Backbone as a ProteinNet text record, in pm:
[ID]
protein_1_A
[PRIMARY]
XXXXXXXXXXXXXXXXXXXXXXXXXXXXXXXXXXXXXXXXXXXXXXXXXXXXXXXXXXXXXXXXXXXXXXXXXXXXXXXXXXXXXXXXXXXXXXXXXXXXXXXXXXXXXXXXXXXXXXXXXXXXXXXXXXXXXXXXXXXXXXXXXXXXXXXXXXXXXXXXXXXXXXXXXXXXXXXXXXXXXXXXXXXXXXXXXXXXXXXXXX
[TERTIARY]
3825.9	3714.8	3613.3	3570.1	3509.5	3510.9	3668	3739.6	3719.9	3742.3	3715.3	3581.6	3459.5	3329.6	3307.4	3335.6	3311.7	3382.3	3479.9	3572	3485.7	3455.7	3354.8	3230.5	3179.9	3066.7	3059	3185.6	3246.1	3282.3	3356.1	3386.4	3245.5	3155.3	3019.4	2970.7	2959	2890.6	2913.3	3088	3116.5	3081.1	3067.8	3036.9	2887.1	2803.1	2660.3	2601.7	2695.7	2668.9	2712.2	2835.3	2847.5	2773.6	2719.1	2642.6	2496.4	2456.6	2308.3	2288.1	2377.5	2370.9	2345.7	2355.6	2326.5	2167.8	2083.5	1945	1879	1927.9	1862.7	1943.5	2071.2	2141.5	2024.2	2022.2	1967.7	2046.5	2027.2	2107.4	2074.2	1974.1	1969.2	2066.7	2098.5	2189.9	2324.3	2362.4	2497.5	2494.1	2392.7	2442	2448.1	2354.1	2405.3	2562.4	2575.3	2737.5	2842.5	2823.2	2920.8	2912.3	2782.8	2763.9	2751.9	2696	2658.3	2535.1	2506.1	2367.5	2311.7	2153.6	2085.9	2191.9	2208	2267.8	2392.8	2466.2	2589	2604.1	2500.9	2524	2480.6	2360.2	2348.1	2432	2519.1	2606.1	2711.4	2755.9	2843.2	2791.3	2677	2659.2	2483.9	2425.8	2290.7	2204.1	2246.4	2174.8	2291.3	2219	2227.6	2380.6	2307.5	2348.8	2480.6	2497	2603.9	2713	2688.9	2787.3	2837.1	2772.5	2808	2917.5	2885.7	2965.2	3096.4	3068.7	3206.9	3300	3240	3295.1	3354	3286.3	3344.5	3440.9	3445.3	3555.1	3693.7	3667.6	3783.9	3843.9	3765	3816.5	3896.7	3825.9	3874.3	4032.9	4048.8	4188.7	4285.2	4227.5	4341.8	4352.5	4253.6	4303.2	4406.2	4362.7	4464.4	4599.8	4601.8	4737.6	4844	4762.3	4834.2	4876.6	4813.5	4852.5	4975.3	4942.9	5056.8	5174	5169	5284.9	5386.1	5375.6	5436.5	5509.6	5471.5	5512.1	5649.6	5745	5875.1	5924.9	5950.1	6053.2	6178.7	6217.5	6305.4	6232.7	6100.3	6032.2	6000.8	6062.8	6045.1	5881.5	5853.4	5730	5675.9	5739.2	5690.3	5686.4	5790.9	5804	5671.1	5657.1	5556.8	5415.2	5392.6	5266.8	5234.4	5364.4	5346.8	5309.2	5358.5	5356.3	5174.8	5157.4	5007.5	4914.9	4953.8	4816.2	4851.3	4964.2	5015.4	4955	4951.7	4887.7	4731.4	4686.1	4542.2	4479.4	4563.3	4493.9	4527.1	4660.2	4683.6	4607.5	4567.5	4455.1	4332	4302.8	4146.3	4158.9	4248.3	4241	4235.7	4338.1	4347.7	4284.1	4193.2	4121.2	3953.6	3923.8	3811	3686.5	3655.1	3507	3509.3	3650.3	3653.1	3650.7	3701.2	3707.4	3571.8	3481	3332.7	3270.8	3288.6	3218.7	3230.8	3377.4	3425.8	3375.4	3376.9	3354.1	3226.2	3134	3011.5	2881.2	2913.5	2799.8	2760.6	2637.1	2560	2562	2612.5	2628.1	2520.5	2417.9	2351	2230.7	2244.1	2178.7	2255.6	2386.1	2466.3	2453.5	2502.6	2470.3	2601.4	2560.4	2655.4	2783.6	2765.9	2858.3	2984.6	2906.8	3013.4	3072.9	2996.4	3041.6	3182.9	3146.5	3257.1	3423.1	3360.4	3454	3577.1	3479.2	3513.6	3596.6	3548.8	3636.8	3766.3	3736.5	3862.4	3954.4	3912.6	4018.1	4083.7	3984.3	4007.5	4150	4110.3	4210.5	4376.1	4368.6	4497.9	4567.4	4493.4	4522.6	4581.4	4511.3	4540.2	4665.1	4675.3	4805	4915.1	4902.9	5023.6	5075.4	4987.8	5016.9	5094.5	5034.9	5093	5228.4	5243.7	5384.2	5495.6	5431	5545.2	5540.8	5381.9	5387.6	5424.2	5455.7	5476.2	5632.6	5723.5	5860.5	5894.5	5772.3	5793.8	5706.3	5602.4	5544.4	5657	5743	5829.3	5955.7	5964.1	6086.8	6041.1	5899.5	5853.1	5833.5	5840.8	5842.9	5694	5624.3	5469.6	5386.8	5305.2	5242	5116.3	5117.5	5034.3	4892.3	4811.2	4699.5	4637.1	4499.2	4474	4468.7	4485.3	4489	4415.9	4291.2	4159.6	4172.3	4211	4228.5	4345.7	4428.2	4578.3	4540.1	4461	4427.6	4339.6	4258.9	4155.1	4217.2	4317.7	4406.5	4470.6	4518.5	4614.7	4506.5	4408.3	4346.2	4175.4	4147.1	4026.7	4025.7	4099.2	4099.1	4100.1	4182.8	4194.6	4117	4028.9	3925.8	3784.3	3758.8	3674.3	3691.2	3831.5	3832.3	3833	3846.2	3856	3695.8	3582.2	3455.9	3421.6	3437.5	3387.6	3437.9	3566.5	3618.5	3537.2	3525.5	3458.6	3310.1	3233.7	3097.4	3100.7	3185.2	3196.1	3183.6	3144.6	3121.4	3280.6	3377.8	3503	3595.7	3639.3	3691.1	3845.8	3868.6	4048.9	4072.3	4238.5	4287	4320	4260.5	4293.8	4475.8	4503.3	4665.1	4771.5	4689	4749.7	4751	4656.1	4668.7	4755.2	4830.2	4891.4	4991	5068.8	5171.8	5078.5	4982.3	4903	4852.3	4777.8	4732.2	4835.5	4926.7	5044.2	5103.5	5132.4	5166	5042.7	4929.1	4817.9	4839.1	4857.6	4844.5	4979.9	5078.3	5215.7	5171.1	5117.7	5075.6	5019.3	4940.3	4835.8	4885.4	5003.7	5020.5	5166.8	5256.6	5401.9	5451	5510.3	5573.2	5632.3	5582.6	5692.4	5830.8	5910.7	6043.9	6123.5	6025.7	6065.5	6187.7	6299.5	6416.6	6348.7	6409.3	6373.4	6509.7	6436	6520.9	6569.2	6674.9	6734.3	6610.4	6638.8	6532.8	6440.5	6384.9	6319.2	6141.1	6076.9	5947.8	5885.7	5830.9	5774.3	5674.2
-11473.6	-11508	-11561.7	-11512.9	-11574	-11694	-11708.1	-11831.9	-11933.1	-11917	-12022.4	-12060.5	-11942.7	-12014.4	-12097.6	-12071.5	-12184.3	-12287.9	-12286.5	-12448.7	-12505.5	-12440.4	-12490.7	-12558.2	-12507	-12527.9	-12694.9	-12671.4	-12807.9	-12906.7	-12861.9	-12986.1	-13039.2	-12950.8	-13009.8	-13067.5	-13061.8	-13120.9	-13242.5	-13268.3	-13419.4	-13454.8	-13414.9	-13498.7	-13528.7	-13459.8	-13490.1	-13562.5	-13552.1	-13680.2	-13773.5	-13806.7	-13924.3	-14000.5	-13933.3	-13977.8	-14018	-13918.5	-13917.7	-13985.5	-14003.6	-13984.9	-13892.7	-13893.3	-13750	-13733.3	-13796	-13783.9	-13729.8	-13781.1	-13737.4	-13627	-13562.4	-13470.8	-13324.7	-13222.6	-13128.4	-13013.3	-12899.8	-12791.6	-12744.2	-12734.6	-12718.7	-12792.8	-12928.8	-13036.3	-12989.5	-12950.2	-12892.4	-12743	-12669.5	-12540.8	-12577.5	-12660.9	-12706.8	-12741.6	-12829.4	-12898.8	-12754.7	-12705	-12547.7	-12472.9	-12440.9	-12343.4	-12210.8	-12251.6	-12144.1	-12068	-11937.5	-11903	-11954.3	-11926.8	-11965	-11874.5	-11727	-11662	-11676	-11736.6	-11762.2	-11876.8	-11965.7	-12104.8	-12033.5	-11962.5	-11924.6	-11818.8	-11763.5	-11647.8	-11740.4	-11854.9	-11931.1	-12056.6	-12115.2	-12220.6	-12179.7	-12217.5	-12188.9	-12300.8	-12423.6	-12544.6	-12637	-12762.9	-12891.2	-12905.1	-12945.8	-12999.4	-12921.6	-12789	-12685.4	-12720.5	-12733.3	-12734.1	-12886.4	-12998	-13147.5	-13134.8	-13037.3	-13047.2	-12986.2	-12875.9	-12815.1	-12890.8	-12969.6	-13078.9	-13179.7	-13240.9	-13346	-13314.4	-13170.5	-13130.8	-13088.8	-13046.7	-13039.7	-13149.7	-13273	-13397	-13455.9	-13446.4	-13550.6	-13490.4	-13321.9	-13241.6	-13301.2	-13322.9	-13359	-13534.2	-13567.3	-13699	-13742.1	-13679.7	-13669.3	-13632.4	-13478.1	-13442.2	-13554.4	-13633.6	-13751.1	-13858.7	-13878	-13962	-13932.3	-13837.2	-13777.4	-13728	-13722.1	-13665.6	-13774.7	-13917.1	-14036.3	-14062.1	-14008	-14042.4	-13924.5	-13979.1	-13888	-13947.8	-13896.4	-13937.7	-14047.3	-14088.3	-14166.6	-14293.8	-14301.9	-14432.4	-14514.4	-14645.6	-14724.3	-14788.1	-14882.4	-14901	-15016.2	-15080.6	-15152.9	-15081.3	-14983.8	-14906.7	-14797.8	-14755.1	-14627.5	-14700.4	-14844.6	-14895.3	-14927.7	-14957.9	-15003.5	-14896	-14765.6	-14667	-14632.5	-14620.1	-14560.6	-14680.6	-14790.5	-14883.1	-14852.6	-14885.4	-14823.2	-14683.4	-14565.4	-14459.5	-14451.3	-14510.2	-14516	-14607.4	-14725.3	-14788.8	-14716.9	-14627.7	-14537.1	-14429.3	-14363.7	-14228.2	-14295.7	-14398.5	-14442.8	-14460.6	-14537.5	-14557.5	-14451.6	-14369.2	-14256.7	-14106.2	-14148.6	-14023.4	-14131.7	-14195.3	-14299.8	-14216.8	-14112.8	-14045.2	-13963.8	-13919.1	-13853.6	-13916.9	-14057.2	-14143.8	-14217.1	-14234.7	-14274.4	-14165.4	-14052.3	-13942.4	-13949.7	-13940.4	-13944.4	-14057.1	-14146.4	-14265.1	-14343.5	-14312.3	-14368	-14304.1	-14136	-14070.7	-14048.3	-14026.7	-14046.7	-13923.6	-13889.7	-13770.5	-13781.7	-13855.6	-13838.1	-13719.3	-13623	-13525.3	-13376	-13408.1	-13296	-13210.5	-13099.1	-13007.1	-13029.9	-12979.9	-12982.2	-12891.2	-12817.9	-12709	-12798.1	-12854.5	-12932.7	-13060.8	-13117	-13221.6	-13167.1	-13090.5	-13010.2	-13002.5	-12938.8	-12900	-13059	-13143.7	-13269.8	-13348.7	-13319.5	-13366	-13312.6	-13160.7	-13102.3	-13130.9	-13169.1	-13198.4	-13346.3	-13448.1	-13575.7	-13555.8	-13476.3	-13447.9	-13414	-13342.6	-13313.2	-13414.3	-13513.6	-13635.7	-13718.8	-13722.7	-13815.3	-13761.8	-13637.3	-13544.1	-13589.6	-13580.4	-13604.2	-13727.1	-13835.5	-13976.1	-14010.8	-13965.7	-13923.8	-13908.6	-13787.8	-13771.1	-13865.4	-13938.8	-14046.7	-14153.8	-14184.7	-14317.4	-14293.4	-14193.3	-14213.4	-14239.9	-14193.4	-14270.6	-14405.7	-14465.6	-14609	-14690.8	-14611.1	-14694.6	-14684.5	-14566.2	-14565.9	-14656.2	-14685.8	-14783.9	-14956	-14940.7	-15062.5	-15167.3	-15068.2	-15127.9	-15133.9	-15071	-15095.3	-15116	-15182	-15216.3	-15118.5	-15134.2	-15031	-15024.7	-14941.5	-14938	-14774.1	-14748.5	-14643.3	-14581.3	-14434.4	-14400	-14432.9	-14463.5	-14471.5	-14634.9	-14721.5	-14866	-14879.6	-14806	-14843.7	-14782.8	-14689.7	-14655.3	-14762.6	-14792.5	-14881.2	-15048.8	-15072.5	-15200.5	-15164.1	-15044.9	-15031.2	-14996.1	-14912	-14879.3	-14929	-14995.7	-15061.1	-15204.6	-15280.9	-15386.8	-15343.9	-15248.5	-15189	-15119.1	-15058.4	-14976.8	-15060.9	-15169.3	-15273.5	-15312.7	-15359.2	-15406.2	-15304.8	-15170.1	-15091.7	-15052.6	-15055.6	-15040.7	-15137.5	-15248.3	-15330.3	-15266	-15229.2	-15161.1	-15018.6	-14971.6	-14823.1	-14838.8	-14943.4	-14993.7	-15061.8	-15133.2	-15168.8	-15309.1	-15392.9	-15530.7	-15583.8	-15560.4	-15583.3	-15505.1	-15551.9	-15481.2	-15444.7	-15550.5	-15568.4	-15434.2	-15434.8	-15280.7	-15335.8	-15233	-15260.8	-15315	-15242.6	-15206.3	-15354.9	-15431.2	-15559.5	-15658.8	-15620.6	-15677.8	-15611.4	-15511.2	-15412	-15511.5	-15592.6	-15679.7	-15763.6	-15843.2	-15884.1	-15792.6	-15682.4	-15608.9	-15536.3	-15522.4	-15479.3	-15575.6	-15678.9	-15799.7	-15810.7	-15824.6	-15814.4	-15726.5	-15593.7	-15445.8	-15420.9	-15525.4	-15553.9	-15610.6	-15735.8	-15830.6	-15800.3	-15671.6	-15620.4	-15512	-15455.4	-15317.1	-15298.9	-15375.4	-15415.9	-15527.2	-15476	-15569	-15661	-15792.2	-15904.9	-15895	-15930.1	-15917.8	-15754.7	-15699.4	-15528.4	-15532.6	-15442.1	-15429.5	-15364.3	-15404	-15346.9	-15231.6	-15131.4	-14995.8	-15023.4	-14954.8	-14941.2	-14886.7	-14954.7	-14878.6	-14987.7	-15000.4	-15123.5	-15060.7	-15163.1	-15134.8	-15124.6	-15024	-14998.2	-14884.7
20012.4	20117.9	20015.1	19893.3	19812.2	19786.9	19712.2	19676.8	19781.3	19911.9	20024.8	20026.2	20039.5	20032.8	19906.6	19806.4	19682.8	19699.5	19741.8	19798.1	19887.7	19980.5	20101.1	20043.8	19954	19909.7	19803.2	19761.9	19651.4	19767.9	19887	19969.6	20007	20062	20115	19995	19893.6	19812.1	19769.6	19795.5	19763.8	19891.3	20006.4	20119	20118.2	20072.7	20060.5	19936.4	19843.4	19724.9	19785.9	19842.9	19885.6	19998.8	20076.1	20173.1	20104	20042.3	20011.2	19881.3	19790.4	19648.2	19545.7	19423.9	19394.3	19368	19347.6	19295.9	19478.9	19560.2	19706.9	19762.7	19704.9	19782.1	19743.7	19839	19802.2	19854.7	19807.9	19801.5	19954.9	20037.7	20171.1	20244.5	20204.5	20302.5	20267.3	20117.9	20088.3	20161.2	20151.3	20248.4	20365.2	20441.3	20566.9	20628.8	20534.2	20557.2	20538.1	20441.5	20433.7	20507.3	20588	20653.4	20584.4	20473.5	20379.3	20359.4	20321.9	20313.3	20157.6	20165	20019.4	19912.6	19960.1	19858.7	19843.9	19922.1	19895	19772.2	19829.8	19695.2	19574.8	19566.5	19431	19370.4	19462.7	19421.3	19295	19356.7	19289	19193.4	19208.5	19162	19107.3	18974	18962.5	18998.4	19029.7	19047.7	19140.5	19184.1	19229.5	19118.5	19002.3	18891.8	18845.4	18866.6	18808.6	18920.4	19041.8	19121.6	19121.1	19104.8	19071.5	18930.4	18814.1	18730.5	18748.9	18831.1	18848.6	18946	19040	19100	19041.8	18943.5	18855.6	18794.7	18710.6	18639.4	18729.1	18870.1	18938.5	18994.9	19017	19064.1	18955.2	18795.4	18689.6	18644.5	18679.7	18637.1	18759.2	18880.5	18971.1	18967.1	18925.6	18862.9	18759.4	18671.8	18542.6	18579.9	18656.9	18658.1	18782.3	18841.1	18899.4	18812.4	18734.3	18631.6	18533.5	18525.2	18402.6	18477.4	18611.1	18694.5	18684.9	18686.5	18687.5	18590.9	18439.2	18323.7	18319.2	18255.1	18201.1	18076.4	17993.5	17868.2	17904	18018.5	18041	18095.6	18112.1	18123.6	18008	18034.9	17898.2	17924.6	17806.4	17779.1	17912.8	17953.7	18103.9	18211.6	18218.7	18325.5	18367.7	18233.8	18209.6	18244.1	18168.9	18214	18382.2	18407	18597	18629.6	18599.6	18697.8	18657.7	18567.9	18565.1	18596.3	18615.3	18676.7	18846.6	18878.5	19015.9	19074.8	19014.4	19020.7	19020.3	18920.8	18929.5	19078.5	19092	19258.2	19359.8	19339.2	19456.2	19460.5	19346.6	19351.6	19403.6	19356.9	19417.2	19536.1	19596.3	19758.5	19841.1	19806.9	19885.7	19851	19748.4	19716	19700.8	19798.1	19748.7	19759.4	19841.8	19792.2	19652.4	19636.4	19492.6	19388.9	19404.7	19310.9	19278.5	19377.1	19357.3	19296.6	19336.8	19286.9	19118.1	19089.7	18973.2	18876	18897	18824.6	18842.4	18940.4	18965.5	18922	18922.8	18936.1	18757	18763.7	18625.8	18581.4	18440.5	18397.1	18250.6	18258.5	18148.3	18111.1	18216.8	18208.9	18214.9	18182.4	18227.8	18085.6	18079.6	17969.4	17853.5	17724.4	17630.7	17667.3	17737.6	17780.3	17901.1	17963	18043.4	17972.6	17906.4	17814.9	17737.3	17678.6	17574.6	17701.4	17795.8	17887.1	17947.8	17954.1	17994.2	17895.6	17738.8	17658.4	17636.5	17691.8	17655.3	17743.4	17888	18005.2	17951.9	17912.3	17858.2	17742.7	17665.6	17562.4	17609.1	17688.9	17774.7	17822.4	17899.9	17939.3	17812.8	17700.5	17628.8	17559	17523.8	17463.3	17534.2	17700.7	17768.1	17778.7	17775.3	17752.6	17617.4	17491.1	17384.5	17366.6	17435.5	17419.7	17464.2	17549.5	17630.6	17518	17494.1	17396	17249.4	17211.1	17046.7	17037.9	17125.8	17083.4	17123.7	17166	17223	17104.6	17042.9	16937.7	16816.5	16815.5	16703.9	16717.2	16806.9	16868.1	16846.3	16836.2	16882.3	17023.5	17078.2	17218.2	17273	17214.1	17208	17114.5	17123.5	17004.3	16936.6	16824.2	16766.7	16796	16854.3	16897.1	16891.5	16879.7	16910.5	17044.5	17057.5	17213.5	17299	17265.8	17347.1	17379.1	17263.7	17308.1	17404.2	17402.4	17457.5	17644.2	17624.8	17764.2	17851.9	17785.4	17805.8	17854.5	17771.4	17823.7	17954.5	17961.3	18106.2	18203.5	18178.1	18299.9	18336.6	18208	18221.6	18309.4	18276.6	18408.1	18556.2	18601.6	18692.6	18769.5	18697.2	18697.4	18727.4	18662.4	18671.4	18829.5	18852.4	19013.2	19091.7	19082	19158.7	19188.4	19118.2	19128	19225.9	19266.5	19346.5	19501.6	19499	19622.1	19654.1	19537.7	19563.8	19597.2	19579.1	19620.9	19739.5	19792.1	19929.7	19904.4	19773.3	19745	19805.8	19787.6	19799.1	19903.8	20015.8	20100.5	20110.7	20034.3	20018.6	19936.7	19950.9	19907.6	19767.1	19646.9	19527.9	19505.3	19586.6	19523.5	19583.3	19652.5	19677.8	19517.8	19458.1	19299.9	19206.6	19223.2	19128.7	19055.3	19092.3	19008.2	18921.5	18934.3	18836.8	18726.8	18779.4	18700.7	18587.9	18637.8	18584.2	18497	18528.9	18395.5	18297.8	18349.9	18225.7	18146	18165.9	18113.9	18029.7	18064.3	17973.5	17879.2	17907.9	17782.4	17686.9	17722.1	17631.4	17534.1	17583.6	17531.3	17463.8	17527.2	17540.9	17409.9	17318.7	17232.7	17284.8	17242.9	17306.1	17242.7	17357.3	17337.1	17328.7	17359.5	17367.8	17461.5	17435.5	17546.4	17660	17736.9	17927.8	17926.6	17948.4	17965.7	18117.8	18164.5	18269.4	18401.7	18504.4	18612.2	18649.7	18776.2	18818.2	18764.1	18752.9	18756.7	18895.7	18927.1	19057.3	19040.3
[MASK]
++++++++++++++++++++++++++++++++++++++++++++++++++++++++++++++++++++++++++++++++++++++++++++++++++++++++++++++++++++++++++++++++++++++++++++++++++++++++++++++++++++++++++++++++++++++++++++++++++++++++++

Protein backbone atom coordinates (compact mmCIF):
# COMPACT_ATOMS: atom_id res chain seq x y z
CA UNK A 1 0.00 0.00 0.00
CA UNK A 2 2.77 2.44 1.00
CA UNK A 3 4.80 1.54 -2.05
CA UNK A 4 1.81 2.26 -4.28
CA UNK A 5 1.27 5.68 -2.66
CA UNK A 6 4.92 6.56 -3.22
CA UNK A 7 4.76 5.47 -6.85
CA UNK A 8 1.55 7.44 -7.31
CA UNK A 9 3.30 10.56 -6.05
CA UNK A 10 6.27 10.03 -8.38
CA UNK A 11 3.94 9.49 -11.34
CA UNK A 12 1.99 12.59 -10.39
CA UNK A 13 5.21 14.55 -9.99
CA UNK A 14 6.31 13.65 -13.49
CA UNK A 15 2.95 14.72 -14.92
CA UNK A 16 2.95 18.04 -13.06
CA UNK A 17 6.60 18.82 -13.83
CA UNK A 18 5.95 18.09 -17.49
CA UNK A 19 2.84 20.27 -17.55
CA UNK A 20 3.95 23.20 -15.39
CA UNK A 21 7.74 23.03 -15.38
CA UNK A 22 9.78 22.38 -12.25
CA UNK A 23 9.78 25.96 -10.96
CA UNK A 24 6.01 26.44 -11.29
CA UNK A 25 5.06 22.96 -10.06
CA UNK A 26 3.68 22.91 -6.52
CA UNK A 27 3.33 20.23 -3.89
CA UNK A 28 -0.39 20.96 -3.82
CA UNK A 29 -0.68 20.25 -7.55
CA UNK A 30 1.28 17.02 -7.17
CA UNK A 31 -0.90 15.92 -4.25
CA UNK A 32 -4.04 16.71 -6.22
CA UNK A 33 -2.78 14.74 -9.21
CA UNK A 34 -1.91 11.78 -6.97
CA UNK A 35 -5.03 12.15 -4.80
CA UNK A 36 -2.72 12.12 -1.80
CA UNK A 37 -2.90 13.95 1.51
CA UNK A 38 -0.33 16.45 2.71
CA UNK A 39 0.78 13.96 5.34
CA UNK A 40 1.21 11.24 2.73
CA UNK A 41 3.45 13.48 0.61
CA UNK A 42 5.72 14.42 3.50
CA UNK A 43 5.85 10.84 4.72
CA UNK A 44 7.80 9.97 1.56
CA UNK A 45 9.44 13.24 0.47
CA UNK A 46 10.75 16.20 2.40
CA UNK A 47 10.22 18.65 -0.45
CA UNK A 48 9.37 19.06 -4.11
CA UNK A 49 13.09 19.00 -4.86
CA UNK A 50 13.51 15.67 -3.06
CA UNK A 51 10.67 14.12 -5.06
CA UNK A 52 12.22 15.48 -8.29
CA UNK A 53 15.60 14.00 -7.37
CA UNK A 54 14.11 10.61 -6.58
CA UNK A 55 12.20 10.69 -9.86
CA UNK A 56 15.32 11.69 -11.77
CA UNK A 57 17.37 8.79 -10.42
CA UNK A 58 14.54 6.33 -11.06
CA UNK A 59 14.17 7.42 -14.69
CA UNK A 60 17.95 7.55 -15.19
CA UNK A 61 18.31 3.95 -14.01
CA UNK A 62 15.52 2.79 -16.34
CA UNK A 63 17.14 4.59 -19.27
CA UNK A 64 20.52 3.05 -18.51
CA UNK A 65 19.01 -0.42 -18.14
CA UNK A 66 17.42 -0.10 -21.58
CA UNK A 67 20.75 0.95 -23.11
CA UNK A 68 22.71 -1.88 -21.51
CA UNK A 69 20.08 -4.47 -22.44
CA UNK A 70 20.88 -4.10 -26.14
CA UNK A 71 24.59 -4.88 -25.71
CA UNK A 72 26.12 -8.32 -25.41
CA UNK A 73 29.56 -9.79 -25.91
CA UNK A 74 28.69 -11.05 -29.38
CA UNK A 75 27.97 -7.54 -30.69
CA UNK A 76 30.76 -6.28 -32.92
CA UNK A 77 31.80 -2.64 -33.05
CA UNK A 78 29.41 -1.53 -35.78
CA UNK A 79 26.49 -3.57 -34.48
CA UNK A 80 26.95 -2.38 -30.89
CA UNK A 81 27.15 1.26 -31.92
CA UNK A 82 24.04 0.86 -34.06
CA UNK A 83 22.14 -0.78 -31.20
CA UNK A 84 23.05 2.01 -28.77
CA UNK A 85 21.97 4.76 -31.15
CA UNK A 86 18.71 3.02 -32.03
CA UNK A 87 17.88 2.29 -28.40
CA UNK A 88 18.51 5.88 -27.38
CA UNK A 89 16.16 7.14 -30.09
CA UNK A 90 13.56 4.48 -29.28
CA UNK A 91 13.64 5.23 -25.57
CA UNK A 92 13.27 8.97 -26.09
CA UNK A 93 10.31 8.57 -28.45
CA UNK A 94 8.46 5.96 -26.39
CA UNK A 95 9.21 7.68 -23.07
CA UNK A 96 8.90 11.27 -24.19
CA UNK A 97 7.73 12.73 -20.87
CA UNK A 98 10.43 10.88 -18.93
CA UNK A 99 13.08 11.88 -21.47
CA UNK A 100 12.07 15.52 -21.31
CA UNK A 101 12.37 15.44 -17.52
CA UNK A 102 15.64 13.52 -17.56
CA UNK A 103 17.44 15.59 -20.16
CA UNK A 104 15.92 19.04 -19.66
CA UNK A 105 15.46 19.55 -15.90
CA UNK A 106 17.95 21.90 -14.26
CA UNK A 107 19.98 20.18 -11.55
CA UNK A 108 22.00 23.19 -10.41
CA UNK A 109 20.43 23.31 -6.94
CA UNK A 110 20.40 19.60 -6.20
CA UNK A 111 22.12 18.24 -3.12
CA UNK A 112 25.60 16.74 -3.01
CA UNK A 113 23.98 13.47 -1.91
CA UNK A 114 21.90 13.38 -5.07
CA UNK A 115 24.89 14.27 -7.23
CA UNK A 116 26.84 11.41 -5.64
CA UNK A 117 23.96 9.02 -6.36
CA UNK A 118 23.84 10.21 -9.97
CA UNK A 119 27.58 9.64 -10.35
CA UNK A 120 27.18 6.11 -9.01
CA UNK A 121 24.38 5.38 -11.48
CA UNK A 122 26.43 6.83 -14.34
CA UNK A 123 29.41 4.74 -13.29
CA UNK A 124 27.34 1.55 -13.55
CA UNK A 125 26.36 2.47 -17.11
CA UNK A 126 29.96 3.27 -18.01
CA UNK A 127 31.16 -0.03 -16.51
CA UNK A 128 28.55 -1.96 -18.50
CA UNK A 129 29.55 -0.31 -21.75
CA UNK A 130 33.24 -0.84 -20.97
CA UNK A 131 32.68 -4.57 -20.55
CA UNK A 132 31.45 -4.64 -24.14
CA UNK A 133 33.99 -2.11 -25.45
CA UNK A 134 37.22 -3.43 -23.90
CA UNK A 135 37.64 -6.52 -26.14
CA UNK A 136 36.87 -4.41 -29.22
CA UNK A 137 39.52 -1.90 -28.21
CA UNK A 138 42.00 -4.72 -27.69
CA UNK A 139 41.25 -6.18 -31.12
CA UNK A 140 41.49 -2.80 -32.82
CA UNK A 141 37.84 -2.70 -33.92
CA UNK A 142 37.19 0.47 -31.94
CA UNK A 143 39.37 3.58 -31.97
CA UNK A 144 41.15 4.33 -28.68
CA UNK A 145 39.48 7.12 -26.71
CA UNK A 146 38.26 7.78 -23.20
CA UNK A 147 34.90 6.31 -22.12
CA UNK A 148 33.35 9.77 -21.85
CA UNK A 149 34.49 10.75 -25.34
CA UNK A 150 33.27 7.42 -26.71
CA UNK A 151 29.76 7.89 -25.31
CA UNK A 152 29.62 11.51 -26.42
CA UNK A 153 30.43 10.53 -29.99
CA UNK A 154 27.63 7.93 -30.04
CA UNK A 155 24.84 9.55 -28.04
CA UNK A 156 25.78 13.23 -28.28
CA UNK A 157 24.65 13.89 -31.87
CA UNK A 158 21.49 11.81 -31.39
CA UNK A 159 20.73 13.66 -28.17
CA UNK A 160 21.12 17.08 -29.77
CA UNK A 161 18.71 15.94 -32.47
CA UNK A 162 16.29 14.59 -29.87
CA UNK A 163 16.20 17.87 -27.93
CA UNK A 164 14.39 19.53 -30.83
CA UNK A 165 11.84 16.72 -30.74
CA UNK A 166 11.40 16.91 -26.97
CA UNK A 167 10.92 20.68 -27.03
CA UNK A 168 8.41 20.50 -29.87
CA UNK A 169 10.58 22.53 -32.24
CA UNK A 170 10.74 19.55 -34.59
CA UNK A 171 7.72 17.24 -34.75
CA UNK A 172 9.33 14.59 -36.95
CA UNK A 173 10.18 11.22 -35.41
CA UNK A 174 13.92 11.12 -34.53
CA UNK A 175 13.99 7.40 -35.36
CA UNK A 176 13.62 8.31 -39.03
CA UNK A 177 17.20 9.63 -38.91
CA UNK A 178 18.64 6.54 -37.22
CA UNK A 179 20.64 5.33 -40.23
CA UNK A 180 22.37 8.69 -40.69
CA UNK A 181 23.13 9.06 -36.99
CA UNK A 182 24.49 5.50 -36.86
CA UNK A 183 26.70 6.10 -39.90
CA UNK A 184 28.14 9.24 -38.28
CA UNK A 185 28.73 7.45 -34.96
CA UNK A 186 30.45 4.54 -36.69
CA UNK A 187 32.80 6.90 -38.53
CA UNK A 188 33.62 8.58 -35.21
CA UNK A 189 34.47 5.51 -33.11
CA UNK A 190 34.99 2.43 -35.31
CA UNK A 191 38.46 1.84 -36.73
CA UNK A 192 38.56 2.18 -40.53
CA UNK A 193 38.70 -1.25 -42.11
CA UNK A 194 37.62 -3.04 -38.93
CA UNK A 195 36.31 -6.49 -39.80
CA UNK A 196 32.53 -6.83 -39.78
CA UNK A 197 31.23 -9.55 -37.48
CA UNK A 198 28.42 -11.81 -38.55
CA UNK A 199 24.93 -10.43 -38.01
CA UNK A 200 23.04 -7.45 -39.34
CA UNK A 201 23.30 -3.92 -38.00
CA UNK A 202 19.82 -3.16 -36.72
